[in-house]
C-alpha positions in Angstrom: 15.1 -0.6 -11.8 14.1 -2.6 -8.7 10.6 -3.3 -9.5 9.2 -6.7 -10.2 6.7 -5.3 -12.7 7.1 -5.6 -16.4 7.9 -2.8 -18.5 4.4 -2.9 -19.9 2.9 -2.7 -16.3 5.1 0.3 -15.4 4.2 2.1 -18.6 0.5 1.6 -17.9 1.0 2.7 -14.2 2.6 5.8 -15.4 -0.3 6.6 -17.7 1.2 5.5 -21.3 -1.5 3.7 -23.3 1.3 2.2 -25.5 4.2 0.5 -23.9 6.3 0.9 -27.1 5.8 4.6 -26.9 6.8 4.5 -23.3 10.1 2.6 -24.3 10.8 5.2 -27.0 10.4 8.1 -24.5 12.4 6.4 -21.9 15.4 5.9 -24.2 15.2 9.4 -25.4 15.3 10.7 -21.7 17.9 8.1 -20.4 19.9 6.9 -23.4 19.0 3.4 -22.8 16.0 1.1 -23.3 14.1 0.2 -20.2 15.2 -3.4 -20.3 19.0 -2.2 -20.6 18.5 0.3 -17.9 17.5 -2.5 -15.6 20.5 -4.6 -16.0 23.1 -1.9 -16.2 24.5 -0.6 -12.9 23.5 3.1 -12.7 25.4 6.0 -10.9 23.2 8.5 -9.3 24.7 11.8 -8.5 
């Protein structure tokens, strides 16, 4: 959310070889695409 890295850079840093697969997994877990997650205010409890 606060990183200046691209989604692709984050995916590779986390060990994903395919940034599209990272986006798919991210959306399944969070309910939002990574790009949408960055721009939507988040509530952390």
